[in-house]
C-alpha positions as CSV (number, residue, x, y, z in Angstrom):
1,X,4.6,-18.7,17.9
2,X,6.8,-16.0,16.5
3,X,9.0,-14.5,18.7
4,X,10.3,-10.4,18.2
5,X,12.5,-9.5,20.7
6,X,11.6,-7.2,24.0
7,X,13.1,-3.6,23.8
8,X,13.1,-2.9,20.3
9,X,11.8,0.0,18.8
10,X,8.7,0.1,16.5
11,X,10.8,0.6,13.2
12,X,13.1,-1.9,14.6
13,X,10.4,-4.1,15.3
14,X,8.6,-3.5,11.9
15,X,12.3,-4.1,10.1
16,X,12.7,-7.6,11.5
17,X,9.1,-8.7,10.8
18,X,10.2,-7.4,6.9
19,X,13.2,-10.2,7.1
20,X,10.7,-12.8,8.2
21,X,10.4,-15.8,5.6
22,X,7.1,-16.3,3.7
23,X,5.4,-18.8,6.4
24,X,5.9,-16.6,9.0
25,X,4.4,-13.6,7.4
26,X,1.3,-15.5,6.3
27,X,0.9,-16.2,10.1
28,X,1.3,-12.7,11.3
29,X,-1.2,-11.6,8.7
30,X,-3.8,-13.8,9.5
31,X,-3.4,-12.7,13.2
32,X,-3.8,-9.2,12.7
33,X,-6.7,-9.8,10.2
34,X,-8.5,-11.7,13.2
35,X,-7.5,-9.0,15.6
36,X,-8.9,-6.2,13.0
37,X,-12.1,-8.6,12.4
38,X,-13.2,-9.3,15.9
39,X,-12.6,-5.6,17.0
40,X,-15.1,-4.4,14.3
41,X,-17.3,-7.3,14.8
42,X,-17.2,-8.3,11.3
43,X,-18.2,-5.5,10.1
44,X,-15.0,-4.8,7.5
45,X,-14.1,-5.3,4.0
46,X,-11.0,-5.6,1.8
47,X,-10.1,-2.4,-0.5
48,X,-9.3,-4.6,-3.9
49,X,-8.3,-3.1,-6.6
50,X,-7.6,-6.2,-8.7
51,X,-3.8,-6.0,-8.9
52,X,-1.7,-8.7,-7.2
53,X,-1.3,-7.6,-3.8
54,X,-4.9,-6.8,-2.8
55,X,-5.8,-10.0,-4.7
56,X,-3.1,-11.9,-2.3
57,X,-4.6,-10.2,0.7
58,X,-8.3,-10.9,-1.0
59,X,-7.3,-14.5,-1.1
60,X,-5.9,-14.9,2.8
61,X,-9.1,-13.1,3.7
62,X,-11.5,-15.3,2.5
63,X,-9.9,-18.3,3.4
64,X,-10.6,-16.9,7.1
65,X,-13.7,-15.0,6.5
66,X,-15.7,-15.5,3.4
67,X,-18.3,-13.2,4.7
68,X,-15.8,-10.2,4.2
69,X,-16.9,-8.1,1.0
70,X,-14.5,-7.0,-1.4
71,X,-14.8,-3.3,-2.7
72,X,-13.7,-2.3,-6.0
73,X,-13.7,1.2,-7.2
74,X,-14.4,1.2,-10.8
75,X,-12.1,4.7,-11.8
76,X,-12.6,3.8,-15.5
77,X,-9.3,4.0,-15.8
78,X,-8.0,0.3,-15.3
79,X,-6.4,-1.8,-17.6
80,X,-9.0,-4.0,-19.6
81,X,-7.3,-7.2,-18.5
82,X,-7.9,-5.8,-14.4
83,X,-11.7,-5.1,-15.2
84,X,-11.6,-8.5,-16.8
85,X,-10.2,-10.5,-14.0
86,X,-12.6,-8.2,-11.2
87,X,-15.7,-9.2,-13.2
88,X,-14.1,-13.1,-13.3
89,X,-13.8,-13.3,-9.7
90,X,-17.2,-11.5,-9.0
91,X,-18.9,-14.0,-10.8
92,X,-16.9,-17.2,-10.5
93,X,-14.7,-16.4,-7.2
94,X,-10.7,-16.6,-7.0
95,X,-9.1,-19.7,-7.4
96,X,-5.6,-21.2,-6.1
97,X,-4.0,-24.7,-5.0
98,X,-4.1,-26.2,-1.7
99,X,-2.7,-29.3,-0.4
100,X,-2.2,-29.9,-4.2
101,X,-6.5,-29.2,-5.2
102,X,-7.5,-26.6,-6.9
103,X,-10.2,-24.6,-5.2
104,X,-12.4,-21.8,-5.5
105,X,-13.3,-19.0,-3.0
106,X,-16.3,-17.3,-3.4
107,X,-17.3,-13.8,-1.8
108,X,-19.1,-10.8,-2.4
109,X,-17.8,-8.1,-4.9
110,X,-19.1,-4.5,-4.6
111,X,-18.6,-2.1,-6.9
112,X,-18.3,1.5,-6.2
113,X,-17.8,4.8,-8.5
114,X,-16.6,7.9,-8.1
115,X,-18.9,11.2,-8.3
116,X,-16.2,12.8,-10.5
117,X,-14.7,11.1,-14.0
118,X,-11.1,11.2,-14.5
119,X,-11.9,14.1,-17.8
120,X,-13.8,16.5,-15.2
121,X,-10.7,16.3,-12.4
122,X,-7.9,16.7,-14.8
123,X,-10.3,19.8,-16.0
124,X,-11.1,21.4,-12.9
125,X,-8.4,19.9,-10.5
126,X,-5.4,19.6,-12.9
127,X,-2.9,16.6,-13.9
128,X,-1.2,14.4,-11.5
129,X,2.5,14.5,-12.5
130,X,5.8,13.8,-11.0
131,X,4.5,12.5,-7.5
132,X,2.1,13.3,-4.7
133,X,4.5,15.7,-2.5
134,X,5.5,17.7,-5.8
135,X,2.2,17.7,-7.4
136,X,0.8,18.9,-4.2
137,X,2.9,21.7,-3.7
138,X,2.9,22.6,-7.5
139,X,-0.8,23.2,-6.7
140,X,-0.9,25.3,-3.7
141,X,1.9,27.4,-5.2
142,X,-0.7,28.4,-8.3
143,X,-4.1,27.5,-7.5
144,X,-4.1,28.6,-3.9
145,X,-1.6,31.4,-4.8
146,X,-3.9,34.1,-3.6
147,X,-6.1,32.3,-0.8
148,X,-5.1,33.5,2.8
149,X,-5.4,30.6,4.3
150,X,-3.1,29.1,2.5
151,X,-0.3,31.6,3.2
152,X,2.3,29.9,5.4
153,X,2.0,26.6,3.5
154,X,3.1,28.4,0.3
155,X,5.7,29.9,2.1
156,X,7.0,26.9,3.2
157,X,6.7,25.2,-0.5
158,X,8.0,28.1,-1.6
159,X,11.3,29.5,0.8
160,X,11.3,26.6,3.1
161,X,10.8,29.0,5.6
162,X,8.9,27.2,8.6
163,X,6.4,29.0,11.1
164,X,9.2,29.0,13.6
165,X,11.4,30.9,10.9
166,X,13.4,27.8,10.4
167,X,14.5,26.9,7.1
168,X,13.9,23.3,5.9
169,X,15.2,23.2,2.3
170,X,13.0,19.1,2.1
171,X,9.9,21.8,2.5
172,X,10.4,23.5,-0.7
173,X,9.4,22.5,-4.0
174,X,12.8,21.6,-6.0
175,X,14.4,24.2,-8.4
176,X,14.0,21.5,-11.1
177,X,10.3,21.0,-10.9
178,X,9.9,25.0,-10.8
179,X,8.7,25.2,-14.5
180,X,5.5,23.8,-13.7
181,X,4.1,26.9,-11.9
182,X,4.6,28.6,-15.0
183,X,2.8,26.1,-17.0
184,X,-0.3,26.7,-18.9
185,X,-2.0,23.6,-17.6
186,X,-3.3,22.8,-14.0
187,X,-1.2,20.2,-11.7
188,X,-3.1,18.6,-8.8
189,X,-2.5,15.8,-6.5
190,X,-6.1,15.3,-5.9
191,X,-6.7,12.8,-8.4
192,X,-7.1,9.7,-6.3
193,X,-9.0,11.4,-3.9
194,X,-11.9,11.8,-6.1
195,X,-11.3,8.7,-8.0
196,X,-10.5,5.6,-5.0
197,X,-10.5,7.7,-1.8
198,X,-14.1,9.3,-2.5
199,X,-15.9,6.1,-3.5
200,X,-14.1,3.8,-0.9
201,X,-15.1,6.3,2.0
202,X,-18.2,6.8,0.8
203,X,-19.3,3.1,1.2
204,X,-17.5,3.3,4.6
205,X,-19.3,6.2,5.8
206,X,-22.3,4.2,4.6
207,X,-21.9,0.8,5.6
208,X,-19.7,1.7,9.2
209,X,-17.2,-1.1,7.5
210,X,-13.7,-0.4,8.3
211,X,-11.3,-1.4,5.8
212,X,-8.5,-3.7,5.0
213,X,-5.8,-2.8,2.8
214,X,-3.0,-4.9,0.7
215,X,-0.5,-1.9,0.8
216,X,3.5,-2.7,1.8
217,X,6.1,-0.5,3.3
218,X,8.1,-1.2,1.0
219,X,6.6,0.2,-1.8
220,X,8.1,3.6,-0.8
221,X,6.9,7.1,-0.5
222,X,3.7,7.9,1.7
223,X,3.5,4.0,2.5
224,X,7.3,3.7,3.4
225,X,6.6,5.7,6.5
226,X,3.9,3.3,8.1
227,X,5.0,1.1,10.7
228,X,1.7,0.1,12.2
229,X,-0.8,-3.0,10.5
230,X,-3.8,-2.0,12.4
231,X,-4.4,1.6,13.3
232,X,-7.3,1.4,15.4
233,X,-6.9,4.7,16.6
234,X,-6.0,6.7,13.0
235,X,-8.6,9.3,12.1
236,X,-9.2,6.9,9.6
237,X,-8.8,3.3,11.2
238,X,-7.6,1.1,8.7
239,X,-6.0,-2.2,8.6
240,X,-3.0,-3.1,6.4
241,X,-1.8,-6.9,7.4
242,X,0.5,-7.1,4.7
243,X,2.3,-3.8,5.4
244,X,5.5,-5.9,6.4
245,X,5.7,-7.9,2.8
246,X,7.7,-7.2,0.3
247,X,6.7,-7.6,-3.8
248,X,9.2,-10.8,-3.6
249,X,6.9,-12.3,-1.0
250,X,4.0,-11.7,-3.2
251,X,5.2,-13.2,-6.0
252,X,6.4,-16.2,-3.8
253,X,2.8,-16.5,-2.3
254,X,1.3,-16.1,-5.8
255,X,3.5,-18.8,-7.3
256,X,3.1,-21.5,-4.3
257,X,-0.7,-21.0,-4.5
258,X,-1.0,-20.8,-8.4
259,X,-2.6,-17.7,-7.4
260,X,-5.0,-16.7,-9.8
261,X,-4.2,-13.0,-10.9
262,X,-4.7,-10.6,-14.0
263,X,-3.2,-11.0,-17.3
264,X,-2.0,-7.8,-17.2
265,X,1.0,-9.5,-14.9
266,X,1.4,-11.9,-17.8
267,X,3.2,-12.0,-21.3
268,X,0.5,-11.3,-24.3
269,X,-0.3,-11.2,-27.6
270,X,-1.9,-7.9,-29.0
271,X,-4.1,-7.6,-32.1
272,X,-1.3,-7.1,-34.2
273,X,0.7,-10.0,-33.0
274,X,3.4,-8.5,-31.3
275,X,4.1,-9.9,-27.8
276,X,3.6,-7.1,-25.0
277,X,5.5,-7.5,-21.9
278,X,4.1,-7.8,-18.4
279,X,3.4,-4.9,-15.9
280,X,4.8,-4.8,-12.9
281,X,2.1,-2.5,-11.4
282,X,-1.1,-1.9,-12.4
283,X,-3.4,0.7,-10.4
284,X,-4.9,3.6,-13.0
285,X,-3.3,3.5,-16.3
286,X,-3.2,7.0,-17.1
287,X,-1.3,7.7,-13.7
288,X,1.8,10.1,-14.5
289,X,3.3,9.8,-10.5
290,X,6.9,8.5,-10.9
291,X,6.7,8.1,-15.0
292,X,10.2,9.8,-15.1
293,X,11.4,7.4,-12.9
294,X,10.5,4.1,-14.9
295,X,13.4,2.3,-16.7
296,X,12.5,1.0,-19.8
297,X,9.7,1.6,-22.2
298,X,7.6,3.7,-19.7
299,X,3.7,2.9,-18.8
300,X,2.5,4.8,-21.9
301,X,4.6,3.1,-24.5
302,X,3.8,0.1,-23.3
303,X,0.1,0.9,-23.2
304,X,0.4,1.4,-26.8
305,X,1.0,-1.9,-27.4
306,X,-1.3,-3.6,-25.0
307,X,-3.8,-1.5,-25.8
308,X,-4.0,1.2,-28.4
309,X,-7.1,2.9,-28.4
310,X,-6.9,3.4,-24.3
311,X,-3.6,4.5,-25.5
312,X,-4.8,7.0,-27.7
313,X,-8.4,8.0,-25.9
314,X,-5.7,9.5,-22.9
315,X,-3.2,11.0,-25.4
316,X,-5.7,13.0,-27.5
317,X,-8.8,12.8,-26.5
318,X,-8.2,13.6,-23.1
319,X,-5.0,15.6,-23.6
320,X,-2.1,14.0,-21.5
321,X,0.7,14.9,-24.2
322,X,0.3,18.3,-22.8
323,X,1.7,17.3,-19.5
324,X,4.2,14.6,-21.0
325,X,5.3,16.6,-23.6
326,X,6.2,19.9,-20.7
327,X,7.7,17.5,-19.1
328,X,10.2,16.0,-21.5
329,X,8.7,12.2,-21.5
330,X,7.7,10.4,-24.6
331,X,4.7,8.3,-24.8
332,X,5.7,6.6,-28.0
333,X,7.6,3.6,-28.1
334,X,10.6,3.4,-30.5
335,X,8.9,1.1,-32.9
336,X,5.7,3.1,-33.3
337,X,3.4,3.1,-36.5
338,X,3.3,5.9,-37.7
339,X,0.3,5.1,-39.6
340,X,-1.1,4.9,-36.2
341,X,-0.6,8.4,-35.6
342,X,-3.6,10.5,-36.4
343,X,-2.4,13.0,-39.0
344,X,-4.2,16.0,-37.7
345,X,-2.5,16.0,-34.5
346,X,1.3,18.4,-35.1
347,X,2.2,17.5,-31.3
348,X,2.6,13.8,-31.5
349,X,3.8,14.0,-35.2
350,X,6.4,15.3,-33.8
351,X,7.3,12.7,-31.7
352,X,6.9,10.1,-34.4
353,X,9.5,11.7,-36.7
354,X,11.9,12.3,-34.1
355,X,14.2,14.1,-35.9
356,X,11.9,17.1,-36.4
357,X,11.0,17.2,-33.0
358,X,14.7,17.2,-32.1
359,X,15.9,19.5,-35.0
360,X,12.5,22.1,-33.3
361,X,13.7,21.7,-29.7
362,X,16.9,22.8,-30.9
363,X,16.4,25.6,-33.0
364,X,14.5,27.2,-30.3
365,X,17.4,26.6,-27.7
366,X,19.7,28.2,-29.9
367,X,17.8,31.2,-30.9
368,X,16.9,31.6,-27.0
369,X,20.9,31.1,-26.3
370,X,22.2,33.4,-28.3
371,X,19.7,35.7,-27.3
372,X,20.5,35.6,-23.6
373,X,24.1,35.9,-24.4
374,X,23.9,38.9,-26.6
375,X,21.7,40.5,-23.6
376,X,24.7,39.5,-21.3
377,X,22.5,36.9,-19.1
378,X,24.3,33.7,-17.8
379,X,23.3,30.5,-20.3
380,X,22.6,27.6,-17.9
381,X,20.1,24.6,-17.7
382,X,17.8,26.3,-15.2
383,X,18.1,30.1,-16.5
384,X,17.2,29.1,-20.0
385,X,14.2,26.4,-19.1
386,X,12.9,29.8,-16.8
387,X,13.1,31.9,-20.1
388,X,11.8,30.0,-22.7
389,X,9.5,28.1,-20.4
390,X,11.0,24.7,-21.2
391,X,11.5,21.6,-18.5
392,X,15.1,21.5,-17.0
393,X,15.1,17.7,-18.1
394,X,14.5,19.0,-21.8
395,X,16.6,21.5,-21.7
396,X,19.3,19.3,-19.8
397,X,19.2,16.8,-22.7
398,X,20.7,19.5,-24.9
399,X,22.9,21.0,-22.6
400,X,25.9,20.6,-25.1
401,X,23.9,23.5,-26.4
402,X,24.6,25.9,-23.5
403,X,27.5,27.5,-21.8
404,X,30.6,25.1,-20.4
405,X,30.9,26.2,-16.7
406,X,33.5,24.3,-16.3
407,X,35.7,26.2,-19.1
408,X,33.4,29.2,-19.7
409,X,33.5,28.5,-23.2
410,X,30.8,28.1,-25.9
411,X,30.1,24.3,-27.1
412,X,28.1,22.6,-29.6
413,X,26.1,23.5,-32.2
414,X,26.3,27.5,-31.0
415,X,30.2,27.6,-31.0
416,X,29.9,29.7,-34.2
C-alpha cells in the first residue's frame, strides 16, 4: 500500500504522486481504473488516439478488463503511421511482454467520426492557431464582436476589465497577438471540439458509457490545472488515471514491457531514402497550437519529409499556408527540394527562394518605416506591425530596420 501523508492539500498530494516511481504509479493507476469501472458497472470506455499515452493506458485497462472498448475518433488528420497502428490493434490486438513472455491483449476497437470535416471547420469556424486560449480570445473579439451575449467577455479579452471593474492583465489578449484580430482569416479554438470531443460525446450519450482518458497534468495547459483523477461529480464525468504520470514514465513503461506503439514515434526512412526523426507528440497532424514554440524543425517541416502528399494537401489544398505566412512560421525544412513546389503557388516559391522572400519583406518594411517617419509616427515593432498588418514576430526578425529605441538613431538598411 502506498501511503500519502495526511493533512496535505490536494495540490501537495498530487505533486507527491508525481514523484513516485513507476511501479507505485501503475498500482495507483490500476486502483483508479478499478474504482471507475466498478462505480459505473463496467459501462466505461477508453478514449484512444493510438498515441503513446493512450496506448499505455489501453494496455493497462485491457490487462484488467478486456471487455472495455477503445473508442478512436477518426478525424482524418492523423498521421498514416497512427492510422496503420490503429487498424493493426483493431485486427490483431496489442502486444507487450509480461514475465518474459510476449502476449497479445485483444479488445474491441470502435471507430467514430466527426460530423464536420476539417475543411468545413476551418471554412466555417476558422484556423486553430497559437493556443486554445489565444484562439478563443481572437474568435470572441472578431466573430462575436457585435453579439451582445458576449459583450462582457469581449470587454475582458480586449481591456482586461472584469465584471466587477477589477483589472486582470492575464485575461487580455496579449498585444503580440492583436494582429490576428485584423487578419483576413478566421481564427477559432473550436476545431478540437468538432473533430475529437463531439464524436466521443455522441458515443457516450448514445451508450451511457463514461470515458477513461490518458491525459497527464505534466503536459501543461488546461490539463496542468487538473489534480483529480476520477472526476465523478464533474459536469462531464471522466477518469484520468494517469494524470500524475510524466512523459518519462510513459517512455519507461513502453521500454519495460516492450509495448507495441506506432511507427510515428520511431526513426523511419521515407520514399526518397531520407531518415525521418520520430515524433514526440502526435494527435492531429495539422494542429497549429504551440507551433511557434517548437524547437528544431516544426511539425509541418517534419511532415514534409514524413508524408509529402499529406503536407501538400494541408499547405495548399486546405490553405494552411495562410495562417502560417501570417504568423511568420516556415512550413518548409531547410533542405526542401524546389522541384516539389507547385509552380503556381507564389507564396511557397517565395519560401523556397528564401532570399526573395526576405528581400520582399524588408522592402515592405523599409517603405513603411520611411513613410511613418516622414509622417512623424513612432516606428516600433508594434506600430509598424499594425500599420502594414504584419505579425509582430515577422517584424521583430527584421527590427534592425527600425529605430533604435535606446539611442534614438536610425539603424540598418534605412540609415540613409
